[in-house]
N, C-alpha and C positions, 0 to 999 in steps of 0.2 A: 475234199473237206474244205468248207468255206473258210476263207481267211478271217481270223478274229479281228474285230475292230480294236484299235488301240484303246487302252484303259485310261481315259482322261477324266481326272477328278475335277469337278467344277468347284472352284473356291470362291466364296463370297468375299467381296472387298472388306478389308479390315475397318472396323469402326474406331475412330479416334477416341481415346479415353482421356478423361479429365480427372480421374480419381486421385492420381498422384498430386495434381495441382490443388485439388480441394483439401487433401490431407496436409499439404505444406502450408496453405493459407490458414487453415484452422489451427495448426500448431503455432505458427507465428503469432496469430491473433490471440490465442489463449495465453501465450507467454506474455504478450504485451498487456493484456487485461490484468493478468496476475500481478505483474510488476506495478501497474498503476493502482491496483487495489491495495496491495500489501507493501507499498513503498515505505510506509511508516514503520512496519515491522522490521525493516532493515536498519533500524536506528543503532543497533549494536555493531554494525559494520562500519568501517572507516568512512566518514561522510564524504571525503574527497573521492574515494573509490566509487561510491554510489553516484555522486553528482557528475564525475568526469569520465567514468567508465561504463557502469551498468546502464544508466539512463540514456546516454548518447548512443550506445550500441543498440539498445532496444528500439530507440526512435529510428535509427538508421535502418535497422532490419525491417521494421514495420513499413517505413517509406519505400524501401526496395520491393517489399512484397506487394504493396499497393500498386507500384509502377508496373511490376511484372504482370500482376493480375489484369491491369488495364490493357496490356498488349493482347491478352487472350480474347478480348472482346472482338478483335479483328477476325477471329475464327468462327464467330457465331453463324455467319451466312453459310459457310462451307460445312462446318461440323456440328452445328446445333446450338440451341440456347443454353445447354448445360455448361458451356465454356464461360458463361457469365457468372457462375456460382462463386469462384474464387474472388472475383471483384466484389460481388455482393457481400461476401463474408468480411472483406476488408472495409467496405463502406459502412456496414452495420457496426463493426468494431470502432471505427472512427466516430460514429455518432454516440456510441456508448462512452468513449473517452471524453467527448465534449460535453455531453448532457447528463450522463448517469452520475449519481452521487457516490462514486466508488469509495472515496475517502471516508464519507459519512457512514457508509455501510461497514467499513472496517472499524471505525471508531465506536459505533454503536455495539458491535460485537465485542470489541476489547473492553468497553465499559461494563457491559453485562457480565462477561466471563470472569473478570477480575474484581468485580465490585465487592464481594464478600471479603476476599483477602485484603484488599486495600482498606476496607473499613476496620478490619482487625488491626492492621498496622497503625491506623490513625488512633485507635483506642490505646494502643501500647505507647504511642508517642505522648498522648495526653496524660497517661498515667506515669510518665517518667521512666518507663521500662526501656524505651529506645531514646538515646540521646546522641547528639553529634559526635562522631568518632573518627573524623578525617582531620589530620593535622593541618592547620592553617585555614580551615573553613568551618566556621561556627554554625553554618546552616546546612551542612551536608551529613547525611547518615548513610553509610554503606551497609546495606542489609546483608550482602554476601550471598553465596550460592546455596546456603542451607535454608534461607527463607523463601517463601513463594515469590515467583517472578512477577513483580508488580510495576517495575519501572525500567524503561529502556536505558541503554548506556551504562550497563554494569550493575543494574538493580540498586542504584542510589536514589534516595529521595531527598528533596529539598524542603526544609522547614523554616518557618518564620514565627517565632514565639513572641506574641504581642500581648498588650493588656487586654485585648478583646478575645484572645484565645490563640490556638496554634493553627497556622496555615500549613498545609502539607501538599507538596507538588509531586505527582507521579508522572514521570516523563514518558512521552510517546515518541519523541524524536529529539535529537541533540545534534545540531548542525554546525556549520562553519560560523565564525565571527560571533560566538556566544548565542547563536539562535537556538531556541528550544520551543517545544510545544508539549502540552500534557494536561492531565486532569488535576485540577486544583480543588482541594477540599478546604472550604473556608469554615471558620467557627460560626455557630449559629448567630445570625444577624450580621455577619462579617461582610466586607466589601472586597471582591477579588482584586479591585484596582489598588487596594492598599497593600497587596503583597509586595515585599521589599524589592523584588526584581523589576517592578514597574514604577519605582520611585522617580527615575529619570525620564522614562518614556512610557506612555500608556500602552496597554496590550494591543496588538494588531488584530487579535481574534479574541472574542469573549462570548462564549456560547453556553447557556445554561443546559445542564444535563439532568439534574435532579436536585432535590432540596440540598443546599449547601455544596453542590458539586458543579464545577464549571470546566469547560475546555478552554484553555488559554494558549496564546502564543505571543512571543515578543517581537 
């Protein structure tokens, strides 16, 4: 009986995979883009926590991801061009952070989504149904949790009752050192620069959104 040849299984060399790297880069970049887009929606969080914890950590994580993805470029000659994909994802994300109007996208969505509720609040203020109700602040109305969510920082709105009519500010952010931004509804024919918060310093941002509606920041 002829001796049987040893059973040798030919094994093909393993192909290096970059799937985990692509998934990691995509996850980090999606988180970074989400924070950049919806940063204003974090206005109800402690501003110090957002400015000194969330944003620095997100920036550090994205920088580390970009640096790591750049090292994968060294493997292109040996393992293929697919190892450039994580770096490409990070590069496209960086371009979006620099050039894409992420904040404007969020503001446009916020303005459209809450326009009707805010308009009803304005009518109730003008009719005298809603009046300042915060001790020590004659310009602040705390709407509370039972009203539609229309203003960041606790659902409080700021009003300025003038001879021209009532100015109503719906906050989108409330930061350190009395910084704020929001949608200001001015009375017909009113001037957003006459809002009492700008009596000492003109607004740093003043952008029309619709008839009698402005986005402002101090």
